[in-house]
Biopython code that builds the backbone (N, CA, C, O; Angstrom):
import numpy as np
from Bio.PDB.StructureBuilder import StructureBuilder

atoms = [
    (1, "MET", "N", (0.814, -6.101, -21.695)),
    (1, "MET", "CA", (0.479, -4.802, -21.227)),
    (1, "MET", "C", (-0.829, -4.695, -20.675)),
    (1, "MET", "O", (-1.761, -5.488, -20.540)),
    (2, "TYR", "N", (-0.591, -3.153, -20.312)),
    (2, "TYR", "CA", (-1.772, -2.644, -19.226)),
    (2, "TYR", "C", (-2.348, -1.748, -20.016)),
    (2, "TYR", "O", (-1.748, -1.198, -20.939)),
    (3, "THR", "N", (-3.732, -1.501, -19.672)),
    (3, "THR", "CA", (-4.344, -0.296, -20.304)),
    (3, "THR", "C", (-5.172, 0.645, -19.194)),
    (3, "THR", "O", (-6.097, 0.258, -18.480)),
    (4, "TYR", "N", (-4.731, 1.660, -19.230)),
    (4, "TYR", "CA", (-5.732, 2.692, -18.224)),
    (4, "TYR", "C", (-5.356, 4.063, -18.864)),
    (4, "TYR", "O", (-4.415, 4.538, -19.499)),
    (5, "ASN", "N", (-6.813, 4.540, -18.276)),
    (5, "ASN", "CA", (-7.525, 5.421, -18.885)),
    (5, "ASN", "C", (-7.029, 6.015, -20.638)),
    (5, "ASN", "O", (-6.658, 7.139, -20.978)),
    (6, "GLY", "N", (-7.166, 5.080, -21.260)),
    (6, "GLY", "CA", (-6.692, 4.912, -22.796)),
    (6, "GLY", "C", (-5.486, 4.953, -22.910)),
    (6, "GLY", "O", (-5.009, 5.070, -24.038)),
    (7, "LYS", "N", (-4.756, 4.879, -21.916)),
    (7, "LYS", "CA", (-2.907, 4.998, -22.390)),
    (7, "LYS", "C", (-2.559, 3.015, -21.873)),
    (7, "LYS", "O", (-2.934, 2.112, -21.125)),
    (8, "GLU", "N", (-1.618, 3.358, -22.924)),
    (8, "GLU", "CA", (-0.878, 1.269, -23.079)),
    (8, "GLU", "C", (-0.146, 1.457, -21.887)),
    (8, "GLU", "O", (-0.179, 2.672, -21.690)),
    (9, "TYR", "N", (0.663, 0.773, -20.750)),
    (9, "TYR", "CA", (1.336, 0.746, -19.930)),
    (9, "TYR", "C", (2.224, -0.738, -19.945)),
    (9, "TYR", "O", (1.628, -1.733, -19.533)),
    (10, "PRO", "N", (3.465, -0.863, -20.361)),
    (10, "PRO", "CA", (4.032, -2.096, -19.990)),
    (10, "PRO", "C", (3.894, -3.318, -18.730)),
    (10, "PRO", "O", (3.636, -4.521, -18.769)),
    (11, "CYS", "N", (4.145, -2.540, -17.828)),
    (11, "CYS", "CA", (3.869, -2.923, -16.476)),
    (11, "CYS", "C", (2.854, -1.964, -15.514)),
    (11, "CYS", "O", (2.151, -1.000, -15.815)),
    (12, "CYS", "N", (3.067, -2.590, -14.347)),
    (12, "CYS", "CA", (2.220, -1.643, -13.526)),
    (12, "CYS", "C", (2.941, -0.446, -12.862)),
    (12, "CYS", "O", (2.391, 0.636, -12.662)),
    (13, "ALA", "N", (4.288, -0.749, -12.519)),
    (13, "ALA", "CA", (5.386, 0.287, -12.302)),
    (13, "ALA", "C", (5.646, 1.515, -13.084)),
    (13, "ALA", "O", (5.879, 2.587, -12.524)),
    (14, "SER", "N", (5.591, 1.309, -15.011)),
    (14, "SER", "CA", (5.414, 1.903, -15.268)),
    (14, "SER", "C", (3.784, 2.856, -15.201)),
    (14, "SER", "O", (3.733, 4.080, -15.082)),
    (15, "LEU", "N", (3.192, 2.408, -15.254)),
    (15, "LEU", "CA", (1.592, 3.178, -14.722)),
    (15, "LEU", "C", (1.817, 3.703, -13.587)),
    (15, "LEU", "O", (1.243, 4.792, -13.586)),
    (16, "THR", "N", (2.313, 3.539, -12.663)),
    (16, "THR", "CA", (2.700, 4.470, -11.366)),
    (16, "THR", "C", (3.532, 6.030, -11.562)),
    (16, "THR", "O", (3.342, 7.098, -10.981)),
    (17, "MET", "N", (4.478, 5.659, -12.593)),
    (17, "MET", "CA", (5.508, 6.146, -12.878)),
    (17, "MET", "C", (5.223, 7.384, -14.215)),
    (17, "MET", "O", (5.891, 8.332, -14.628)),
    (18, "GLY", "N", (4.016, 6.854, -14.557)),
    (18, "GLY", "CA", (3.385, 7.356, -15.796)),
    (18, "GLY", "C", (2.724, 8.748, -14.779)),
    (18, "GLY", "O", (3.106, 9.918, -14.772)),
    (19, "MET", "N", (1.748, 8.172, -14.068)),
    (19, "MET", "CA", (1.058, 9.293, -13.274)),
    (19, "MET", "C", (1.378, 9.693, -11.960)),
    (19, "MET", "O", (0.424, 10.139, -11.323)),
    (20, "ILE", "N", (2.665, 9.644, -11.281)),
    (20, "ILE", "CA", (3.479, 10.343, -10.557)),
    (20, "ILE", "C", (5.016, 10.842, -10.793)),
    (20, "ILE", "O", (5.723, 11.608, -10.137)),
    (21, "GLY", "N", (5.199, 10.265, -11.728)),
    (21, "GLY", "CA", (6.772, 10.485, -12.366)),
    (21, "GLY", "C", (7.043, 11.853, -12.860)),
    (21, "GLY", "O", (6.156, 12.576, -13.313)),
    (22, "GLY", "N", (8.499, 12.251, -12.746)),
    (22, "GLY", "CA", (8.485, 13.113, -13.176)),
    (22, "GLY", "C", (9.454, 14.014, -11.900)),
    (22, "GLY", "O", (9.508, 13.494, -10.786)),
    (23, "LYS", "N", (10.192, 15.366, -12.142)),
    (23, "LYS", "CA", (11.018, 16.123, -10.943)),
    (23, "LYS", "C", (9.996, 17.068, -10.112)),
    (23, "LYS", "O", (10.506, 17.998, -9.488)),
    (24, "TRP", "N", (8.645, 16.904, -10.060)),
    (24, "TRP", "CA", (8.012, 17.709, -9.453)),
    (24, "TRP", "C", (6.293, 17.024, -9.129)),
    (24, "TRP", "O", (5.622, 17.593, -8.268)),
    (25, "LYS", "N", (5.914, 16.248, -9.606)),
    (25, "LYS", "CA", (4.984, 15.817, -9.482)),
    (25, "LYS", "C", (4.960, 15.273, -8.231)),
    (25, "LYS", "O", (4.126, 15.818, -7.508)),
    (26, "THR", "N", (5.864, 13.986, -7.485)),
    (26, "THR", "CA", (5.982, 13.565, -6.528)),
    (26, "THR", "C", (6.268, 14.475, -5.160)),
    (26, "THR", "O", (6.016, 14.305, -3.967)),
    (27, "VAL", "N", (7.051, 15.738, -6.082)),
    (27, "VAL", "CA", (7.284, 16.712, -4.920)),
    (27, "VAL", "C", (5.925, 17.496, -4.222)),
    (27, "VAL", "O", (5.870, 17.883, -3.055)),
    (28, "ILE", "N", (5.085, 17.594, -5.023)),
    (28, "ILE", "CA", (3.559, 18.187, -5.068)),
    (28, "ILE", "C", (2.710, 17.453, -4.080)),
    (28, "ILE", "O", (1.895, 17.868, -3.256)),
    (29, "LEU", "N", (3.158, 16.151, -4.410)),
    (29, "LEU", "CA", (1.938, 15.428, -3.310)),
    (29, "LEU", "C", (2.886, 15.011, -1.640)),
    (29, "LEU", "O", (2.421, 14.734, -0.534)),
    (30, "PHE", "N", (4.187, 15.116, -2.061)),
    (30, "PHE", "CA", (4.824, 15.096, -0.710)),
    (30, "PHE", "C", (4.498, 16.434, 0.208)),
    (30, "PHE", "O", (4.547, 16.435, 1.438)),
    (31, "HIS", "N", (4.147, 17.606, -0.641)),
    (31, "HIS", "CA", (3.797, 18.570, -0.075)),
    (31, "HIS", "C", (2.080, 18.737, 0.687)),
    (31, "HIS", "O", (1.789, 19.275, 1.755)),
    (32, "LEU", "N", (1.357, 18.199, -0.114)),
    (32, "LEU", "CA", (-0.070, 17.897, 0.398)),
    (32, "LEU", "C", (-0.679, 16.629, 0.927)),
    (32, "LEU", "O", (-1.888, 16.423, 1.026)),
    (33, "ARG", "N", (-0.006, 16.051, 1.156)),
    (33, "ARG", "CA", (0.424, 14.541, 2.063)),
    (33, "ARG", "C", (-0.489, 14.604, 3.374)),
    (33, "ARG", "O", (-1.092, 13.616, 3.793)),
    (34, "ASN", "N", (-0.541, 16.168, 4.126)),
    (34, "ASN", "CA", (-1.016, 16.046, 5.130)),
    (34, "ASN", "C", (-2.136, 17.272, 5.131)),
    (34, "ASN", "O", (-3.053, 17.436, 5.936)),
    (35, "THR", "N", (-1.816, 17.997, 4.102)),
    (35, "THR", "CA", (-2.699, 19.225, 4.209)),
    (35, "THR", "C", (-3.280, 19.852, 2.934)),
    (35, "THR", "O", (-3.212, 19.209, 1.887)),
    (36, "THR", "N", (-3.861, 21.098, 2.958)),
    (36, "THR", "CA", (-4.461, 21.508, 2.090)),
    (36, "THR", "C", (-3.234, 22.837, 1.629)),
    (36, "THR", "O", (-2.543, 23.437, 2.451)),
    (37, "LEU", "N", (-3.216, 23.051, 0.196)),
    (37, "LEU", "CA", (-2.246, 24.412, 0.000)),
    (37, "LEU", "C", (-2.777, 25.318, -0.973)),
    (37, "LEU", "O", (-2.997, 24.919, -2.116)),
    (38, "ARG", "N", (-2.975, 26.354, -0.673)),
    (38, "ARG", "CA", (-3.329, 27.254, -1.781)),
    (38, "ARG", "C", (-2.046, 27.523, -2.652)),
    (38, "ARG", "O", (-0.909, 27.548, -2.182)),
    (39, "TYR", "N", (-2.344, 27.711, -3.894)),
    (39, "TYR", "CA", (-1.456, 27.904, -5.169)),
    (39, "TYR", "C", (-0.106, 28.733, -4.612)),
    (39, "TYR", "O", (0.842, 28.539, -5.372)),
    (40, "ASN", "N", (0.162, 29.443, -3.693)),
    (40, "ASN", "CA", (1.428, 30.475, -3.731)),
    (40, "ASN", "C", (1.985, 30.198, -2.260)),
    (40, "ASN", "O", (3.011, 30.695, -1.796)),
    (41, "GLU", "N", (0.899, 29.090, -1.445)),
    (41, "GLU", "CA", (1.738, 28.371, -0.296)),
    (41, "GLU", "C", (2.512, 27.225, -0.658)),
    (41, "GLU", "O", (3.594, 26.890, -0.177)),
    (42, "LEU", "N", (1.577, 26.424, -1.918)),
    (42, "LEU", "CA", (2.688, 25.519, -2.606)),
    (42, "LEU", "C", (3.862, 25.455, -3.352)),
    (42, "LEU", "O", (4.633, 24.534, -3.619)),
    (43, "ARG", "N", (3.817, 26.952, -3.702)),
    (43, "ARG", "CA", (4.701, 27.985, -4.779)),
    (43, "ARG", "C", (5.831, 27.846, -3.645)),
    (43, "ARG", "O", (6.512, 26.821, -3.652)),
    (44, "LYS", "N", (5.970, 28.445, -3.053)),
    (44, "LYS", "CA", (6.814, 28.846, -1.632)),
    (44, "LYS", "C", (7.493, 27.493, -1.320)),
    (44, "LYS", "O", (8.709, 27.588, -1.481)),
    (45, "GLN", "N", (7.187, 26.545, -1.017)),
    (45, "GLN", "CA", (7.686, 25.025, -0.310)),
    (45, "GLN", "C", (8.167, 24.600, -1.953)),
    (45, "GLN", "O", (8.415, 23.400, -2.071)),
    (46, "MET", "N", (8.292, 25.258, -2.953)),
    (46, "MET", "CA", (9.192, 24.630, -4.245)),
    (46, "MET", "C", (9.590, 25.762, -4.664)),
    (46, "MET", "O", (8.800, 26.335, -5.414)),
    (47, "PRO", "N", (10.658, 26.341, -4.408)),
    (47, "PRO", "CA", (10.850, 27.822, -4.878)),
    (47, "PRO", "C", (11.798, 27.776, -6.231)),
    (47, "PRO", "O", (11.950, 28.813, -6.877)),
    (48, "THR", "N", (12.482, 26.448, -6.673)),
    (48, "THR", "CA", (12.905, 26.183, -7.747)),
    (48, "THR", "C", (12.250, 25.833, -8.986)),
    (48, "THR", "O", (12.807, 25.836, -10.084)),
    (49, "VAL", "N", (10.549, 25.406, -8.672)),
    (49, "VAL", "CA", (9.704, 25.347, -10.124)),
    (49, "VAL", "C", (9.235, 26.213, -10.539)),
    (49, "VAL", "O", (8.556, 26.881, -9.760)),
    (50, "THR", "N", (9.305, 26.502, -11.455)),
    (50, "THR", "CA", (8.509, 27.931, -12.608)),
    (50, "THR", "C", (7.037, 27.579, -12.678)),
    (50, "THR", "O", (6.556, 26.467, -12.899)),
    (51, "GLU", "N", (6.269, 28.971, -12.401)),
    (51, "GLU", "CA", (5.027, 28.904, -12.685)),
    (51, "GLU", "C", (4.254, 27.807, -13.615)),
    (51, "GLU", "O", (3.390, 26.964, -13.373)),
    (52, "ARG", "N", (4.752, 28.088, -14.447)),
    (52, "ARG", "CA", (4.232, 27.329, -15.554)),
    (52, "ARG", "C", (4.432, 25.772, -15.388)),
    (52, "ARG", "O", (3.533, 24.931, -15.391)),
    (53, "THR", "N", (5.766, 25.556, -15.244)),
    (53, "THR", "CA", (5.543, 24.130, -14.791)),
    (53, "THR", "C", (4.855, 23.350, -13.730)),
    (53, "THR", "O", (4.313, 22.254, -13.873)),
    (54, "LEU", "N", (4.952, 24.076, -12.623)),
    (54, "LEU", "CA", (4.269, 23.996, -11.215)),
    (54, "LEU", "C", (2.613, 24.008, -12.027)),
    (54, "LEU", "O", (2.404, 22.869, -12.443)),
    (55, "SER", "N", (1.566, 24.842, -12.314)),
    (55, "SER", "CA", (0.467, 24.682, -13.045)),
    (55, "SER", "C", (0.282, 23.784, -13.884)),
    (55, "SER", "O", (-0.852, 23.307, -13.945)),
    (56, "LEU", "N", (1.406, 23.241, -14.853)),
    (56, "LEU", "CA", (1.118, 22.293, -15.679)),
    (56, "LEU", "C", (1.099, 20.822, -14.722)),
    (56, "LEU", "O", (0.379, 19.891, -15.083)),
    (57, "GLN", "N", (1.894, 20.724, -13.570)),
    (57, "GLN", "CA", (1.839, 19.295, -13.104)),
    (57, "GLN", "C", (0.766, 19.624, -12.414)),
    (57, "GLN", "O", (0.740, 18.663, -11.645)),
    (58, "LEU", "N", (0.015, 20.163, -12.172)),
    (58, "LEU", "CA", (-1.035, 20.486, -10.934)),
    (58, "LEU", "C", (-2.529, 20.242, -11.707)),
    (58, "LEU", "O", (-3.587, 19.851, -11.213)),
    (59, "LYS", "N", (-2.237, 20.594, -13.000)),
    (59, "LYS", "CA", (-3.149, 20.353, -14.091)),
    (59, "LYS", "C", (-3.361, 18.895, -14.298)),
    (59, "LYS", "O", (-4.475, 18.373, -14.334)),
    (60, "ALA", "N", (-2.132, 18.214, -14.444)),
    (60, "ALA", "CA", (-1.901, 16.886, -15.092)),
    (60, "ALA", "C", (-2.781, 15.914, -14.175)),
    (60, "ALA", "O", (-3.741, 15.198, -14.462)),
    (61, "LEU", "N", (-1.905, 16.213, -12.597)),
    (61, "LEU", "CA", (-2.408, 15.673, -11.442)),
    (61, "LEU", "C", (-3.924, 15.564, -11.136)),
    (61, "LEU", "O", (-4.471, 14.579, -10.641)),
    (62, "GLU", "N", (-4.648, 16.972, -11.582)),
    (62, "GLU", "CA", (-5.802, 16.724, -11.454)),
    (62, "GLU", "C", (-6.998, 16.126, -12.497)),
    (62, "GLU", "O", (-8.166, 15.852, -12.219)),
    (63, "GLU", "N", (-6.253, 16.014, -13.868)),
    (63, "GLU", "CA", (-6.498, 15.435, -14.423)),
    (63, "GLU", "C", (-6.831, 13.734, -14.403)),
    (63, "GLU", "O", (-7.643, 12.950, -14.893)),
    (64, "ASP", "N", (-5.761, 13.725, -13.589)),
    (64, "ASP", "CA", (-5.431, 11.963, -13.270)),
    (64, "ASP", "C", (-6.395, 11.983, -11.989)),
    (64, "ASP", "O", (-6.676, 10.809, -11.746)),
    (65, "GLY", "N", (-6.825, 12.579, -11.355)),
    (65, "GLY", "CA", (-8.035, 12.340, -10.309)),
    (65, "GLY", "C", (-7.061, 12.487, -8.452)),
    (65, "GLY", "O", (-7.494, 12.527, -7.300)),
    (66, "ILE", "N", (-6.037, 12.515, -8.883)),
    (66, "ILE", "CA", (-4.991, 12.187, -7.531)),
    (66, "ILE", "C", (-5.264, 13.697, -6.934)),
    (66, "ILE", "O", (-5.467, 13.613, -5.723)),
    (67, "ILE", "N", (-5.328, 14.967, -7.384)),
    (67, "ILE", "CA", (-5.327, 16.264, -6.353)),
    (67, "ILE", "C", (-6.911, 16.748, -6.756)),
    (67, "ILE", "O", (-7.537, 16.451, -7.774)),
    (68, "LYS", "N", (-7.235, 17.379, -5.900)),
    (68, "LYS", "CA", (-8.639, 18.478, -5.909)),
    (68, "LYS", "C", (-7.652, 19.936, -5.482)),
    (68, "LYS", "O", (-6.800, 20.352, -4.697)),
    (69, "ARG", "N", (-8.744, 20.412, -6.984)),
    (69, "ARG", "CA", (-8.959, 22.277, -6.921)),
    (69, "ARG", "C", (-9.927, 22.697, -6.746)),
    (69, "ARG", "O", (-10.921, 22.601, -7.466)),
    (70, "THR", "N", (-9.802, 23.278, -5.687)),
    (70, "THR", "CA", (-11.219, 24.519, -4.893)),
    (70, "THR", "C", (-10.772, 25.942, -4.980)),
    (70, "THR", "O", (-9.747, 26.511, -4.604)),
    (71, "VAL", "N", (-11.858, 26.344, -5.593)),
    (71, "VAL", "CA", (-11.503, 27.634, -6.149)),
    (71, "VAL", "C", (-12.536, 28.316, -5.077)),
    (71, "VAL", "O", (-13.587, 27.716, -4.856)),
    (72, "PHE", "N", (-12.266, 29.567, -4.396)),
    (72, "PHE", "CA", (-12.797, 30.091, -3.494)),
    (72, "PHE", "C", (-12.811, 31.572, -4.271)),
    (72, "PHE", "O", (-11.823, 32.257, -4.537)),
    (73, "ALA", "N", (-14.226, 31.875, -4.562)),
    (73, "ALA", "CA", (-14.700, 33.038, -5.720)),
    (73, "ALA", "C", (-15.528, 33.809, -4.797)),
    (73, "ALA", "O", (-16.398, 34.345, -5.483)),
    (74, "SER", "N", (-15.669, 34.113, -3.599)),
    (74, "SER", "CA", (-16.838, 34.530, -2.774)),
    (74, "SER", "C", (-16.287, 36.410, -2.470)),
    (74, "SER", "O", (-16.904, 37.158, -1.713)),
    (75, "LYS", "N", (-14.984, 36.836, -3.295)),
    (75, "LYS", "CA", (-14.801, 37.847, -3.100)),
    (75, "LYS", "C", (-13.136, 37.926, -3.648)),
    (75, "LYS", "O", (-12.342, 37.160, -3.101)),
    (76, "PRO", "N", (-12.601, 38.923, -4.802)),
    (76, "PRO", "CA", (-11.313, 39.337, -5.318)),
    (76, "PRO", "C", (-10.339, 39.470, -4.203)),
    (76, "PRO", "O", (-10.557, 39.971, -3.101)),
    (77, "PRO", "N", (-9.053, 38.865, -4.716)),
    (77, "PRO", "CA", (-8.558, 38.035, -5.486)),
    (77, "PRO", "C", (-8.899, 36.695, -5.016)),
    (77, "PRO", "O", (-8.926, 36.298, -3.851)),
    (78, "LEU", "N", (-9.265, 35.788, -6.543)),
    (78, "LEU", "CA", (-9.322, 34.589, -6.427)),
    (78, "LEU", "C", (-8.801, 33.564, -5.656)),
    (78, "LEU", "O", (-7.797, 33.255, -6.298)),
    (79, "LYS", "N", (-8.860, 32.586, -4.350)),
    (79, "LYS", "CA", (-8.027, 31.725, -4.265)),
    (79, "LYS", "C", (-8.177, 30.639, -4.622)),
    (79, "LYS", "O", (-9.359, 30.294, -4.636)),
    (80, "VAL", "N", (-7.339, 29.772, -4.990)),
    (80, "VAL", "CA", (-7.228, 28.484, -5.283)),
    (80, "VAL", "C", (-6.637, 27.603, -4.475)),
    (80, "VAL", "O", (-5.449, 27.866, -4.285)),
    (81, "ALA", "N", (-7.259, 26.115, -3.625)),
    (81, "ALA", "CA", (-6.674, 25.338, -3.382)),
    (81, "ALA", "C", (-6.115, 24.139, -3.437)),
    (81, "ALA", "O", (-6.698, 23.716, -4.436)),
    (82, "TYR", "N", (-5.482, 23.359, -3.135)),
    (82, "TYR", "CA", (-5.277, 22.064, -3.564)),
    (82, "TYR", "C", (-5.158, 21.150, -2.585)),
    (82, "TYR", "O", (-4.477, 21.515, -1.627)),
    (83, "SER", "N", (-5.685, 19.912, -2.536)),
    (83, "SER", "CA", (-5.751, 19.165, -1.832)),
    (83, "SER", "C", (-5.513, 17.353, -2.323)),
    (83, "SER", "O", (-5.450, 17.137, -3.533)),
    (84, "LEU", "N", (-5.397, 16.182, -1.382)),
    (84, "LEU", "CA", (-5.633, 15.045, -2.122)),
    (84, "LEU", "C", (-7.104, 14.328, -2.003)),
    (84, "LEU", "O", (-7.813, 14.349, -0.997)),
    (85, "THR", "N", (-7.444, 13.609, -3.404)),
    (85, "THR", "CA", (-8.732, 13.201, -3.491)),
    (85, "THR", "C", (-8.410, 11.579, -2.453)),
    (85, "THR", "O", (-7.337, 11.185, -1.995)),
    (86, "ASP", "N", (-9.435, 11.106, -2.382)),
    (86, "ASP", "CA", (-8.844, 9.898, -1.599)),
    (86, "ASP", "C", (-8.184, 8.983, -2.375)),
    (86, "ASP", "O", (-7.296, 8.267, -1.912)),
    (87, "PHE", "N", (-8.589, 8.939, -3.667)),
    (87, "PHE", "CA", (-7.774, 8.392, -4.954)),
    (87, "PHE", "C", (-6.016, 8.926, -4.359)),
    (87, "PHE", "O", (-5.007, 8.247, -4.168)),
    (88, "GLY", "N", (-6.206, 10.035, -4.246)),
    (88, "GLY", "CA", (-4.528, 10.560, -4.382)),
    (88, "GLY", "C", (-3.759, 10.622, -2.742)),
    (88, "GLY", "O", (-2.700, 11.201, -2.500)),
    (89, "LYS", "N", (-4.752, 9.737, -1.573)),
    (89, "LYS", "CA", (-4.594, 9.830, -0.759)),
    (89, "LYS", "C", (-3.770, 8.441, -0.508)),
    (89, "LYS", "O", (-2.907, 8.366, 0.368)),
    (90, "THR", "N", (-4.088, 7.442, -1.287)),
    (90, "THR", "CA", (-3.711, 5.863, -1.441)),
    (90, "THR", "C", (-2.301, 6.336, -1.900)),
    (90, "THR", "O", (-1.514, 5.471, -1.517)),
    (91, "LEU", "N", (-1.616, 7.353, -2.569)),
    (91, "LEU", "CA", (-0.129, 7.198, -2.798)),
    (91, "LEU", "C", (0.621, 8.332, -1.772)),
    (91, "LEU", "O", (1.511, 9.096, -2.142)),
    (92, "ILE", "N", (0.181, 8.278, -0.702)),
    (92, "ILE", "CA", (0.862, 8.489, 0.827)),
    (92, "ILE", "C", (1.534, 7.829, 1.068)),
    (92, "ILE", "O", (2.496, 8.439, 1.535)),
    (93, "PRO", "N", (1.807, 6.163, 1.055)),
    (93, "PRO", "CA", (2.617, 5.157, 1.612)),
    (93, "PRO", "C", (3.607, 5.222, 0.667)),
    (93, "PRO", "O", (4.729, 5.040, 1.139)),
    (94, "VAL", "N", (3.552, 5.466, -0.767)),
    (94, "VAL", "CA", (4.181, 5.360, -1.890)),
    (94, "VAL", "C", (5.452, 6.621, -1.714)),
    (94, "VAL", "O", (6.671, 6.473, -1.635)),
    (95, "VAL", "N", (4.489, 8.077, -1.687)),
    (95, "VAL", "CA", (5.906, 8.941, -1.303)),
    (95, "VAL", "C", (6.275, 8.877, -0.068)),
    (95, "VAL", "O", (7.264, 9.603, 0.025)),
    (96, "GLN", "N", (6.015, 8.381, 1.006)),
    (96, "GLN", "CA", (6.505, 8.668, 2.151)),
    (96, "GLN", "C", (7.835, 7.707, 2.055)),
    (96, "GLN", "O", (8.901, 7.855, 2.653)),
    (97, "SER", "N", (7.456, 6.672, 1.119)),
    (97, "SER", "CA", (8.250, 5.485, 0.835)),
    (97, "SER", "C", (9.822, 6.187, 0.033)),
    (97, "SER", "O", (10.968, 6.124, 0.477)),
    (98, "ILE", "N", (9.462, 6.661, -0.923)),
    (98, "ILE", "CA", (10.055, 7.474, -1.709)),
    (98, "ILE", "C", (11.000, 8.673, -0.694)),
    (98, "ILE", "O", (12.230, 8.701, -0.713)),
    (99, "ALA", "N", (10.164, 9.587, 0.133)),
    (99, "ALA", "CA", (11.144, 10.415, 0.807)),
    (99, "ALA", "C", (11.898, 9.571, 1.601)),
    (99, "ALA", "O", (13.114, 9.648, 1.424)),
    (100, "ASP", "N", (11.389, 8.567, 2.662)),
    (100, "ASP", "CA", (12.369, 7.915, 3.373)),
    (100, "ASP", "C", (13.300, 7.376, 2.944)),
    (100, "ASP", "O", (14.089, 7.055, 3.834)),
    (101, "TRP", "N", (13.795, 6.937, 1.325)),
    (101, "TRP", "CA", (14.683, 6.561, 1.203)),
    (101, "TRP", "C", (15.828, 7.466, 0.557)),
    (101, "TRP", "O", (16.948, 7.160, 0.145)),
    (102, "GLY", "N", (15.185, 8.635, 0.611)),
    (102, "GLY", "CA", (15.763, 9.576, 0.024)),
    (102, "GLY", "C", (16.793, 10.317, 1.368)),
    (102, "GLY", "O", (17.849, 10.947, 1.416)),
    (103, "PHE", "N", (15.955, 9.901, 2.175)),
    (103, "PHE", "CA", (16.300, 10.499, 3.472)),
    (103, "PHE", "C", (17.656, 9.800, 4.261)),
    (103, "PHE", "O", (18.548, 10.288, 4.955)),
    (104, "SER", "N", (17.243, 7.908, 3.632)),
    (104, "SER", "CA", (18.631, 6.954, 4.082)),
    (104, "SER", "C", (19.867, 7.293, 3.282)),
    (104, "SER", "O", (21.031, 7.069, 3.611)),
    (105, "VAL", "N", (19.436, 7.859, 2.199)),
    (105, "VAL", "CA", (20.638, 7.803, 1.019)),
    (105, "VAL", "C", (21.194, 9.004, 1.819)),
    (105, "VAL", "O", (22.249, 8.798, 2.419)),
    (106, "LEU", "N", (20.787, 9.893, 1.887)),
    (106, "LEU", "CA", (21.500, 11.279, 2.830)),
    (106, "LEU", "C", (22.145, 10.952, 4.009)),
    (106, "LEU", "O", (23.349, 11.200, 4.074)),
    (107, "GLU", "N", (21.591, 10.449, 4.947)),
    (107, "GLU", "CA", (22.108, 9.402, 6.379)),
    (107, "GLU", "C", (23.594, 9.081, 5.764)),
    (107, "GLU", "O", (24.656, 9.677, 5.946)),
    (108, "LYS", "N", (23.268, 7.841, 4.910)),
    (108, "LYS", "CA", (24.800, 7.262, 4.453)),
    (108, "LYS", "C", (25.511, 7.737, 3.879)),
    (108, "LYS", "O", (26.657, 7.287, 3.885)),
    (109, "ASP", "N", (25.102, 9.163, 2.905)),
    (109, "ASP", "CA", (26.050, 9.756, 2.465)),
    (109, "ASP", "C", (26.953, 10.825, 3.299)),
    (109, "ASP", "O", (28.114, 11.082, 2.981)),
    (110, "LYS", "N", (26.373, 11.333, 4.250)),
    (110, "LYS", "CA", (26.612, 12.511, 4.978)),
    (110, "LYS", "C", (27.147, 11.747, 6.474)),
    (110, "LYS", "O", (28.102, 12.144, 7.142)),
    (111, "GLY", "N", (26.402, 10.736, 6.751)),
    (111, "GLY", "CA", (27.046, 10.573, 7.971)),
    (111, "GLY", "C", (26.092, 11.294, 9.362)),
    (111, "GLY", "O", (26.314, 11.198, 10.570)),
    (112, "VAL", "N", (25.297, 11.816, 8.837)),
    (112, "VAL", "CA", (24.746, 12.626, 9.827)),
    (112, "VAL", "C", (23.408, 12.830, 9.427)),
    (112, "VAL", "O", (23.186, 13.090, 8.244)),
    (113, "GLY", "N", (22.287, 12.733, 10.413)),
    (113, "GLY", "CA", (21.083, 13.256, 10.328)),
    (113, "GLY", "C", (20.427, 14.706, 9.866)),
    (113, "GLY", "O", (20.123, 15.613, 10.641)),
    (114, "VAL", "N", (20.283, 14.716, 8.459)),
    (114, "VAL", "CA", (19.717, 15.876, 8.078)),
    (114, "VAL", "C", (18.596, 15.712, 8.519)),
    (114, "VAL", "O", (18.176, 14.564, 8.663)),
    (115, "GLY", "N", (17.699, 16.984, 8.898)),
    (115, "GLY", "CA", (16.569, 16.594, 9.268)),
    (115, "GLY", "C", (15.588, 16.686, 7.932)),
    (115, "GLY", "O", (16.059, 17.323, 6.989)),
    (116, "VAL", "N", (14.517, 16.219, 7.795)),
    (116, "VAL", "CA", (13.776, 15.825, 6.925)),
    (116, "VAL", "C", (11.924, 16.209, 7.729)),
    (116, "VAL", "O", (11.486, 16.081, 8.872)),
    (117, "ASN", "N", (11.478, 16.563, 6.786)),
    (117, "ASN", "CA", (9.971, 16.982, 7.655)),
    (117, "ASN", "C", (9.103, 15.842, 7.036)),
    (117, "ASN", "O", (8.237, 15.933, 6.166)),
    (118, "ILE", "N", (9.622, 14.588, 7.805)),
    (118, "ILE", "CA", (8.428, 13.516, 7.275)),
    (118, "ILE", "C", (7.321, 13.571, 7.662)),
    (118, "ILE", "O", (6.483, 12.769, 7.250)),
]
sb = StructureBuilder()
sb.init_structure("model")
sb.init_model(0)
sb.init_chain("A")
sb.init_seg("    ")
for serial, (resi, resn, name, xyz) in enumerate(atoms, 1):
    if name == "N":
        sb.init_residue(resn, " ", resi, " ")
    sb.init_atom(name, np.array(xyz, "f"), 0.0, 1.0, " ", f" {name:<3s}", serial, name[0])
structure = sb.get_structure()
C-alpha cells in the first residue's frame, strides 16, 4: 500500500488515476497543457460538461496542486484563469500519451486521419 496526502492506494497507477482519473480531469489538463484559460474559455472547449461538474473538477485539481487558480479582481466582473502548476506540468507527457493513444484508436477504427489538436 502507498499513502499520499492521507489517502491509501494499492499501487502507483491507482494514485495517478485517483488524481487525474474520471471523465473530465484529463480533458481539463489536455486543454491547459500549453496555455492559461479563463473559466469561460475552458467551458467553451468542453461544451458537454455541466458547470457544477467543471467547477468541482477544477477545485479537486487545485486542491491536489495540479492547477493554479488566479483571480483578477481589478474591476467587475471578476475574472478567473486556470493554468498548470509546475507539478501539474509533469503530467503533460502522461496526458499527451493518453491523447496520442486515443488518436491511434480513431485512425485504426476509421482508417482515416481525423485531426486532433495535439
